[in-house]
N, C-alpha and C positions, 0 to 999 in steps of 0.2 A: 570759368570751368574749362578744362582742357579735355579733349577727346583722346582716349588711350590709343597709342600706336599699336595696331594689331598685326602689322607686317613685321616679319623678322628682319633684323638688321643684317647687313652683309657679312659681318664677322661671325654672327650666329649661324647663318646659313653655311658659311665656310666650315665652321666647327662641326655642324651636322654632317656635311659631306665627308669630312675626314673620318668621323666615327663610322659612317656607312661603308667607307672604303676599307677601314681597318677591321671591321667585323661584318663581313658580307653574309655570313650565315645566320645572323640575327635580324629579326624584323624590327625596324624603327618606326614607331608611331609618334606623331608630334601634335602638340596643341599650343597655340600662341599664348603667351602670358599677359598680353595686353600692353606690354611696354617695349616690345621689339625683341624680346627673348622667346625661347621655346622650351616648353616642357617636353621631354623625350622619354618614351618608354621603350626599352629594348626587351624583346621577348626571345625565348629560346636560349638564354645565357646558360651555358653548362656549369654545373656545380660538381656533384659527385663527392667523393671522399674529401673531407671528413664529414660531409653533410648527408642526411638521410634522403634529401631530394636530389633528383638528377639534374634539374635545371631551375631557373628562377627568372623573374623579370627584374629589370633595373630601371627605376624611374629617377630622373634628375632634371635640374633646371640648367639650361644654357642661358645665362643672364644677358640682358641687352648690353651690359657693360664689357662684354668680351672684346678684346683679349686681356683687358686690364682687371679681371676678377676671376675668382675661383669658381669651379663648377660644383655647386653645393646647393641643397642637400641631395643625398642619394638614398634610395629606398629599395629594399628587397622584399620578397614574399613573406607574409606574416607567419606562416607555419615553419619557417626556417628552424631546423634542429640538427643537432649533431648525432651521428650514429652511436657514439660512446655514451650518450645521455648527459654529457657535461653541458653546462650553461654556455651560451654564446660568448659571454664575457664582456670585458671593457670595450667600448666603441660601438656596441650594438644596443639599440633601444626600441622596444615595442611601442608603436604609436599609431596614429591615424593620419592618413594623407588626404588632405582636402586640396583639390587642384581643379583647374578649369575643364579637364577632360572628362570628369565624372560628376554626376549630381550629388552622390552621397560619399561621405568619407570612406576610404578604403583602409582596412587594417594592414599595416606594413611593419617591417623592421628597418629602422633608420641606421645607416652606417655613418659614423662620425670619424673622419680621418682628416687631419690638418695637413695642408700642403706645406711642405718645407721649401723655403726659398720663394722666389717670385713665380706666381702662376703665369706670368706673361711668357715664360720660357718653356711652357708645357702645353702641348696640344690637348684638346678635349679627349681624344682617343688615348693619349698617355695617361690622363687622369683616370679615365674609366679603367684602363688596364691596371694601374697602380692600386686602385681601390679593390678591384677583383682579386688581384694577387694577394693583397693583405687579407681579404676575406678568406681565401683558400689556405692561408697559413695559420689561422686561428685555431 
């Protein structure tokens, strides 16, 4: 039996630092995944049009396999809705997030966006930015 590595690996800590530098107005809360990665929750992420909400949280996993892996999955607030009443559409799924930071599952909207090309050429902050840009154009 092996004991899980609860300390974040160097590449994961570097990715978190890049995110915090890129988005200084957002609060980053972290929780170890038990394998050397970190779950990250960014709060105060601005939304606005086309959404009814002014802001959201964004939860995602920085996996222990960075930089050789994608940053996935990503989750937004459960009550995400559009001002025009249209559905969120393809790439969004209402689900429950079970993660080590909370005892009970949290209702969320999962955002599914595939990274084109190699994820090794994209920083964690670039992935967050790309996903949020995509969310804002839906």
